[in-house]
C-alpha positions as CSV (number, residue, x, y, z in Angstrom):
1,M,22.0,1.3,20.9
2,N,19.6,4.3,19.3
3,P,17.0,4.5,22.0
4,I,14.9,5.9,18.6
5,F,15.7,2.7,16.9
6,D,14.6,0.2,20.1
7,A,11.4,2.6,20.5
8,L,10.8,1.6,16.6
9,N,11.3,-1.5,17.5
10,Y,9.5,-2.0,20.5
11,V,6.3,-0.3,18.9
12,M,6.2,-2.3,15.9
13,A,6.5,-5.5,18.1
14,A,3.2,-4.5,19.7
15,L,1.2,-3.5,16.3
16,V,1.6,-6.5,13.9
17,H,0.8,-9.5,14.5
18,A,4.1,-11.2,12.6
19,P,6.6,-8.8,13.4
20,Q,9.4,-11.0,11.5
21,K,8.0,-9.6,8.7
22,I,8.7,-6.5,9.0
23,A,12.3,-5.3,8.0
24,I,13.5,-1.8,9.5
25,E,16.4,0.0,7.5
26,R,18.0,2.5,9.5
27,I,20.2,5.6,7.6
28,E,21.9,8.2,10.3
29,T,23.7,11.3,9.9
30,P,24.5,13.4,12.3
31,K,21.4,15.7,12.3
32,T,19.0,13.0,10.8
33,D,17.8,9.2,11.4
34,I,15.6,7.6,8.8
35,F,14.1,4.4,8.8
36,T,12.3,2.8,5.9
37,I,10.0,0.0,7.4
38,S,8.8,-2.5,4.7
39,V,5.9,-4.5,6.1
40,A,4.3,-7.1,4.1
41,P,0.9,-6.7,2.8
42,E,-1.1,-8.0,4.9
43,E,0.5,-6.1,8.0
44,M,0.1,-2.8,6.2
45,G,-3.1,-1.5,7.5
46,R,-2.6,-2.8,11.3
47,L,0.7,0.0,10.9
48,V,-0.9,2.6,9.1
49,G,-4.1,2.8,10.5
50,R,-7.2,4.4,9.5
51,N,-6.3,7.6,7.6
52,G,-2.8,7.3,8.2
53,R,-3.2,8.2,11.7
54,T,-1.3,5.3,13.0
55,A,1.6,6.0,11.5
56,E,1.4,9.3,12.1
57,A,1.3,8.9,15.7
58,I,4.4,6.7,15.6
59,R,5.9,9.5,14.0
60,E,5.2,12.0,16.8
61,V,6.4,9.8,19.2
62,L,9.7,8.9,17.5
63,G,10.0,12.8,16.9
64,A,9.8,13.9,20.0
65,I,12.4,11.0,21.3
66,G,14.3,12.5,18.1
67,A,13.9,16.2,19.4
68,T,15.4,15.0,23.2
69,L,18.3,14.3,20.8
70,G,18.7,16.7,18.6
71,K,18.3,14.8,16.0
72,E,14.9,14.9,12.8
73,V,13.2,11.7,12.3
74,I,11.9,10.5,9.4
75,L,9.6,7.6,9.0
76,D,9.1,6.0,5.8
77,V,6.5,2.7,5.8
78,I,6.6,0.7,2.5
79,E,5.1,-2.4,1.3
80,A,7.1,-5.6,0.9
81,R,6.8,-6.7,-2.3
82,R,5.0,-10.2,-2.7
83,A,7.0,-12.6,-5.7
84,A,4.9,-11.6,-9.0
85,P,2.1,-14.4,-9.7
86,P,2.6,-16.4,-12.9
87,P,1.4,-14.6,-16.0
88,R,-2.0,-15.8,-17.0
89,P,-2.5,-16.6,-20.7
90,A,-4.6,-14.7,-23.2
91,A,-8.0,-14.5,-22.8
92,K,-9.6,-15.9,-26.3
93,T,-12.3,-13.3,-27.5
94,K,-14.6,-13.6,-30.1
95,P,-14.6,-10.5,-32.2
96,Q,-17.9,-8.5,-31.3
97,R,-20.1,-7.1,-34.1
98,S,-21.1,-3.3,-34.0
99,S,-24.1,-2.6,-32.0
100,R,-24.5,0.4,-34.3
101,R,-25.5,-1.8,-37.3
102,R,-27.7,-4.0,-35.3
103,S,-29.7,-1.4,-34.2
104,R,-29.9,0.0,-37.7
105,A,-31.0,-3.4,-39.0
106,R,-33.5,-3.3,-37.0
107,Q,-35.3,0.0,-38.1
108,R,-35.0,-1.0,-41.4
109,R,-37.4,-3.8,-40.6
110,P,-40.8,-3.6,-41.5
111,D,-43.3,-3.3,-38.7
112,S,-45.2,-7.3,-38.8
113,H,-48.0,-6.4,-36.9
114,A,-49.0,-2.5,-38.2
115,G,-52.6,-3.3,-39.5
């Protein structure tokens, strides 16, 4: 197989709790290998890391392997979509009175404590 793909599989299996929830798609050209990793939402943080540091480190390692083979390596990480939740019924709302009207009405009342 492809040594870059093998290294990527090895790293993915070591990083995440559920490697079966990861799908790796590879597009190979003579000078470039493009990998798209689809990750379950709960695994996304482990793979990307704080401020993207883990993903960037993976890109560096794969880039170094690619450089020895004379290839550029591109790595994209995307979050796998979950099934869409069922739509919620519209919330019933009561029409609200303008607060401006209420405040003016309060200002027009005579002061009953004056005296």
